[in-house]
C-alpha positions as CSV (number, residue, x, y, z in Angstrom):
1,M,55.9,99.3,92.1
2,S,56.5,98.9,88.4
3,K,59.3,96.6,87.3
4,V,61.6,96.2,84.4
5,S,62.3,92.9,82.7
6,N,65.1,91.9,85.1
7,G,62.9,92.3,88.1
8,L,64.6,95.5,89.3
9,P,62.6,98.6,90.4
10,A,61.7,100.7,87.4
11,T,64.0,103.6,88.4
12,A,67.0,104.3,90.6
13,V,64.8,106.6,92.6
14,E,62.3,103.9,93.4
15,A,65.1,101.4,94.1
16,E,66.8,103.9,96.5
17,K,63.5,104.3,98.4
18,V,63.4,100.5,98.9
19,A,67.0,100.5,100.1
20,L,66.3,103.4,102.4
21,A,63.4,101.5,103.9
22,A,65.6,98.4,104.4
23,R,68.2,100.5,106.2
24,A,65.5,102.0,108.4
25,A,64.3,98.5,109.3
26,Q,67.9,97.4,110.0
27,Q,68.4,100.4,112.3
28,S,65.1,99.6,114.1
29,M,66.1,96.0,114.7
30,S,69.5,97.2,116.0
31,D,67.7,99.6,118.4
32,R,65.4,96.9,119.6
33,R,68.3,94.5,120.1
34,A,70.1,97.2,122.2
35,A,66.9,97.7,124.3
36,A,66.7,94.0,124.8
37,A,70.3,93.9,125.9
38,A,69.7,96.7,128.4
39,E,66.7,94.9,129.7
40,L,68.7,91.7,130.1
41,A,71.4,93.5,132.0
42,K,68.8,94.8,134.5
43,A,67.2,91.3,134.8
44,E,70.6,89.8,135.4
45,A,71.4,92.4,138.1
46,R,68.0,91.6,139.8
47,L,68.7,87.9,139.6
48,A,72.1,88.4,141.2
49,E,70.5,90.3,144.1
50,L,67.9,87.6,144.7
51,A,70.7,84.9,144.5
52,V,72.2,86.4,147.6
53,A,69.0,85.9,149.5
54,V,68.4,82.5,148.1
55,S,71.8,81.3,149.2
56,A,70.7,81.9,152.8
57,S,67.0,80.9,152.7
58,G,66.7,78.7,149.6
59,P,64.9,79.2,146.2
60,D,61.6,81.1,146.2
61,A,59.1,82.2,143.6
62,D,60.7,85.6,143.0
63,F,64.1,84.0,142.2
64,E,62.5,81.4,139.9
65,K,60.5,84.2,138.1
66,A,63.7,86.3,137.7
67,A,65.6,83.3,136.4
68,D,62.9,82.6,133.8
69,E,63.0,86.3,132.7
70,V,66.8,86.2,132.3
71,S,66.4,83.0,130.2
72,R,63.7,84.6,128.1
73,L,65.7,87.7,127.4
74,R,68.8,85.7,126.5
75,T,66.8,83.6,124.1
76,R,65.4,86.9,122.7
77,L,69.0,88.3,122.2
78,E,70.1,85.1,120.5
79,T,67.2,85.4,118.1
80,Y,68.2,88.9,117.3
81,D,71.8,87.9,116.8
82,D,71.2,84.6,114.9
83,Q,68.1,85.5,112.8
84,V,66.7,89.0,113.0
85,L,69.8,91.1,112.4
86,P,71.4,88.8,109.8
87,S,68.1,88.9,107.9
88,A,68.0,92.7,108.1
89,N,71.6,92.9,107.0
90,R,70.9,90.7,104.0
91,N,67.9,92.8,103.1
92,V,70.0,95.9,103.2
93,E,72.7,94.4,101.1
94,A,70.2,93.1,98.5
95,S,68.3,96.3,98.3
96,E,71.5,98.4,98.0
97,A,72.7,96.0,95.2
98,R,69.4,96.5,93.4
99,A,69.6,100.3,93.8
100,A,73.1,100.3,92.4
101,E,72.0,98.1,89.5
102,A,69.0,100.4,88.9
103,R,71.4,103.4,88.8
104,R,73.6,101.7,86.3
105,H,70.5,100.8,84.3
106,D,69.3,104.4,84.3
107,A,72.7,105.7,83.4
108,Y,73.0,103.1,80.6
109,M,69.6,104.1,79.1
110,E,70.4,107.8,79.3
111,A,73.7,107.2,77.6
112,K,72.0,105.1,74.9
113,R,69.4,107.9,74.4
114,L,72.2,110.5,73.9
115,A,74.1,108.2,71.6
116,D,71.1,107.4,69.5
117,A,70.2,111.1,69.2
118,A,73.8,112.0,68.3
119,A,74.0,109.2,65.7
120,A,70.7,110.2,64.1
121,E,71.7,113.9,64.0
122,L,75.0,112.9,62.4
123,V,73.3,110.9,59.7
124,A,70.9,113.8,59.1
125,Q,73.5,116.6,59.1
126,F,76.6,115.0,57.6
127,P,75.8,115.5,53.9
128,T,75.1,119.2,54.4
129,L,78.2,119.6,56.7
130,S,80.4,117.7,54.3
131,A,79.2,119.7,51.3
132,L,79.6,123.0,53.1
133,L,83.2,122.2,54.3
134,T,84.2,121.0,50.8
135,R,82.9,124.3,49.3
136,L,84.7,126.4,51.9
137,Q,87.9,124.5,51.5
138,A,87.8,125.0,47.7
139,Q,87.0,128.7,48.0
140,I,89.8,129.2,50.6
141,A,92.3,127.2,48.5
142,E,91.5,129.4,45.4
143,A,91.9,132.6,47.4
144,D,95.2,131.4,49.0
145,A,96.6,130.6,45.6
146,A,95.6,134.0,44.3
147,V,97.1,135.8,47.4
148,E,100.4,133.8,47.0
149,R,100.7,134.8,43.3
150,V,100.2,138.5,43.9
151,N,102.4,138.6,47.0
152,S,105.2,137.1,44.9
153,D,105.0,140.1,42.5
154,L,103.4,143.0,44.3
155,P,102.3,146.2,42.6
156,H,104.3,149.3,43.5
157,G,103.5,150.6,46.9
158,M,100.9,147.9,47.8
159,P,101.3,145.9,51.0
160,P,101.2,142.1,51.0
161,L,97.8,140.5,51.3
162,L,96.9,138.2,54.2
163,E,95.6,134.8,53.5
164,P,91.8,134.8,54.2
165,E,91.8,132.2,57.1
166,G,94.8,133.9,58.7
167,R,93.0,137.2,58.6
168,V,89.9,135.8,60.3
169,R,91.2,133.1,62.6
170,D,94.7,134.2,63.7
171,Q,95.3,136.3,66.8
172,Q,97.2,139.3,65.4
173,S,100.0,140.9,67.4
174,R,99.4,144.2,69.2
175,D,101.2,146.6,71.4
176,E,100.3,147.3,75.0
177,E,97.3,149.6,75.1
178,A,95.7,151.8,77.9
179,V,92.0,151.2,77.9
180,D,90.9,153.2,81.0
181,E,92.4,156.0,83.1
182,T,91.2,157.5,86.4
183,T,92.8,159.7,89.1
184,I,92.7,158.4,92.6
185,E,94.2,159.3,96.0
186,C,96.6,156.8,97.6
187,W,99.0,156.6,100.5
188,A,102.6,156.9,99.3
189,F,106.1,157.3,100.9
190,T,106.9,160.9,101.3
191,T,110.5,160.7,100.2
192,T,110.1,158.4,97.2
193,G,106.5,158.7,96.1
194,V,106.2,154.9,96.0
195,R,102.6,153.8,96.5
196,L,101.9,151.7,99.6
197,T,100.5,148.2,99.2
198,D,97.1,147.4,100.7
199,E,98.9,145.5,103.5
200,Q,101.1,148.5,104.3
201,V,98.1,150.9,104.3
202,A,96.6,148.9,107.2
203,H,99.7,150.0,109.3
204,V,99.5,153.8,108.5
205,R,99.2,155.9,111.7
206,V,98.2,159.6,111.6
207,H,99.6,162.1,114.1
208,E,97.1,164.1,116.1
209,G,98.8,167.3,115.0
210,G,99.0,166.3,111.3
211,G,101.3,164.1,109.3
212,A,101.4,160.3,109.0
213,Y,103.9,157.5,109.2
214,L,104.1,153.8,108.5
215,S,104.3,151.6,111.6
216,T,104.7,147.9,112.1
217,D,104.2,147.7,115.8
218,G,101.8,150.6,116.6
219,A,104.5,152.8,118.1
220,M,106.3,155.9,116.7
221,P,109.4,154.6,114.9
222,A,112.8,155.9,115.9
223,S,113.5,157.3,112.4
224,A,110.1,158.8,111.4
225,S,111.6,160.6,108.4
226,R,112.3,157.3,106.6
227,T,108.8,156.0,107.0
228,A,106.8,159.2,106.7
229,V,103.8,158.8,104.3
230,E,101.2,161.1,102.8
231,K,98.3,161.1,100.4
232,R,99.2,161.6,96.8
233,S,97.3,161.6,93.5
234,F,97.9,158.7,91.2
235,R,96.7,158.0,87.7
236,R,95.2,154.5,87.7
237,V,95.7,153.0,84.2
238,E,94.0,149.8,83.1
239,I,96.2,148.2,80.5
240,H,95.4,145.8,77.7
241,P,98.6,143.7,77.6
242,A,100.7,143.2,74.5
243,Q,99.7,140.2,72.4
244,D,102.0,138.0,70.3
245,W,100.8,136.7,67.0
246,R,99.2,133.2,67.3
247,K,98.1,131.0,64.5
248,G,94.6,129.7,64.5
249,G,93.3,126.4,63.1
250,R,92.8,125.8,59.4
251,L,89.8,124.3,57.7
252,G,92.1,122.8,55.1
253,T,93.4,120.3,57.7
254,I,90.0,118.8,58.3
255,D,89.0,115.7,56.4
256,L,85.5,114.5,57.2
257,G,85.9,111.5,54.9
258,F,82.9,109.1,54.4
259,L,80.0,109.0,56.8
260,T,80.7,105.3,57.2
261,V,84.1,103.8,56.4
262,P,83.6,101.7,53.2
263,T,84.5,98.1,53.4
264,A,88.1,97.2,52.4
265,N,87.3,93.6,51.6
266,Q,87.0,92.6,47.9
267,T,84.8,89.7,46.9
268,R,86.5,86.5,46.1
269,V,85.5,83.2,44.5
270,R,85.9,79.7,45.9
271,F,85.0,76.3,44.4
272,E,83.4,73.6,46.5
273,L,83.3,70.1,45.2
274,L,79.8,68.6,45.0
275,P,79.1,64.9,45.4
276,R,78.4,62.8,42.3
277,D,74.7,62.3,41.5
C-alpha cells in the first residue's frame, strides 16, 4: 500500500479498508471467544457429572481428563480476555484513527486544491473584472445624472425616465393577471353553488334514482335539502398574483478595491551606535 510522508495510507479509501479488516478480525476473535466460552460451559457440566461419580468411587481417568480440559479452556479464555481481544481492540482503535486522519488529510488537500484554483483565477480575472466594473459604474453614473436632469424639467407631455439600473434590475409592480382559463365540472352545493373541497368530494353519495348529497357517516342525512350537491361547471382560472415594486441591487455600491490590500506601514529610519574602531 502506498504511503504518505506521515506514514498514513495514501487515501481515506485505503485507510477505511484497513479499518474494515481490523473490525472484521476483532469480530472474528469475539466469535472465537464466545465459542470457547460455550465449549468451557459444556466441559464444566461434564466435569460436574463425573464429580458425582468420583465422590462415590474415587478419581478415575475420565475425571482427570475432564478436569484437564476445563483447565485448558479456562486458560484459553483468559488468553482471549487478557491478550487477544485487547490487542484486536487496539488494532481497531488505531486503524480507525488512521482512517479518520486520512479522511481529514484528503479533505484538507481537496480544500487546498479548490483554494489554490480560486486564488489563481482571481489573480487572472481581477484586472479585467475591475476594469469592466469601473467602466459600467462610470457609464451608469453618467446616465443617472442625465436622467435626473431631464426629470427635473420634463418636456411637455413626456413621462419621467427610469434610471437605467432600476429599469433592468428592479422588480416592477404589476396587477393580478389571469394567465390560463379552463372550464371543468366540479361538485357544488345545490343551494349556494359553493364548490366542494377535495375532502368533501370523498363523502358525496349518489341516489340510485338520481340526485346526490353530502354525507359524513354514509347514511342519508335528516335534512337532505341542506346538503344536496350536484355537478356544476366552473371556470378554473390560473392567476399570476400582484407584485409590489422591489428595488434590486446597484453596481455603484460595489467597491472591488485593490487585488491585494497595500501596506499601511511607512518606512522609518533608526540610528544604531557602532563601536569605536
